[in-house]
N, C-alpha and C positions, 0 to 999 in steps of 0.2 A: 402443544408447542414443542417442536423437535430441537434437541440440543445440537444436532449435526446440521450445519448450514448447507443450503443448496447452492453453494458457491464453489466453483472449481479452484483447485490448488489452495484451499483454505490453510492459512498458517497463523495461528494465534501467537502473539509475541508476549503479551502480559494481559492483565485485566482491563487495560485501557487502549490496546492497539491490536488489531488483527489485519492480516494481509490476504489478498486473494486475486483471482482473475475477475474479468468483467462479470458483474452480477446481472441477473435478469430480474423481472418483477418479483418472482418468489424470493430471490435473494434479498431484495430491498425490504420486502415484508418481514423476512426473518431477522434482518438487522434491526428493524424497528421494534419487533417483539422482544428482542434481546437487549434493548437499551442503548443501541448505538445512536450517537448524537451528531456525528460528522462523517461524511463520506468524502474522501479525497481521491479524485480520478486523475491518474497520470497518463491515461490513454490519449493518443493523438487522434484527431478527427479522421485521419487517413487509415487508421487500423481497421482491419477487415471486420472485427466484431464491435466497432464503436457503436454505441447506442445513443442516437441523437436525443431521445426523450428522457435520458437518465436524470438530468438535473430536475426536470419538472416532476418526475415520479418520486425521486428521493425527497424533494420538498413536500410533495403531497403526503408522504409518509411521516412528516414531521421531523425530518433530519436535515441538518445543515449540509450544504454541498459546496465543494470547491473543485473547480476544474483547473488543474495545473498540467497542461499537455507538455510532457517531457520528451524532448528529442534526445535520445541517448547516444546519438552518433558522435557527439562531442561533449563528453562528461567533464564538467568543471566544478571547482569548489563552490561557485556561486549557485549552481543548480541545487546542490545540497543545502546551502545556506537558506534558500527560499523555502525548501521543504521543511527544514529545521524550524523556521519561523512559524509555519503552519502548524506543525505537530506540537511545538512548544506552547502555542496559544490555546491549545485544547487539551492540555494534560489532565484536567479534572473531568473530562468527558470520555466517552468511548468512541474511538476513531477506527473506521475501516478504510485502509489505503489499498488502492488497486490500480492495475493497468490491464492490458488485454489478457495476458497469461501469467501474471504474477512474476515477471522477470524484472521489469523496472522497479516495481513496488518493493519486492524483496531485496533487490540490489541496493536501492537507496535506504531502505529500512535497516539493512545490515550495518550501515554506518551509524544510524540512530541508536541501534541496539548497543553497539560497542562503546561509542563515544558518550552518548547521553544517558543510557540506562546502565552502563557498566557491565554488560553481559560479557562473558568469556568469548573471545573471538573464535576460538576453535568450536565451541558448542554452537554459537550463532551461525557459523559457516556450515556446520553439520546439519542444522535445521533446514538449510537451503535445499537439501536433498528432496524435500517435499515439493519443490518447484520444478518447472521444466528444464532448468539449467541456465548457466550464465556463460557468456562468451569470454575469451581471455581479456577483453577490454575492461570487464568488471574487476578482475583481479588487479589489473594495473591501476584502475581508479581507486579501489580500496587501499592499495599501497600508498598512492598519492595522498589519500585522506587519512592515512595513519592507522588503518585497521587491518 
């Protein structure tokens, strides 16, 4: 059992939350072996690497699955509020939050980290260097959300 996940742009937040890009079958198996109990997919079905069988494969691995396709062309407080509800409901388990390339997932999780977990915003933002990067709209959204 390898400790390094076969998931691109892997970014652990704490013992109960990790972020990354679209996993494949080996990534799902790794998550299962490491005690993850929820996968939240922010990927839209139009993403080039969307995996249509993800829900069934995650569930076969004994992990709960939520698909919350997030269109980030219009970021609003309500979009975070929905994700906050999902993450809050599973605080006692281990959650893997992902999108296509860990841009949406890490962008939304940045708010969670600062607001809900009390992480230092500067450190949390520095951790984003492990991801492909965020467009200026994310900076604007984070400011609107108070982080």
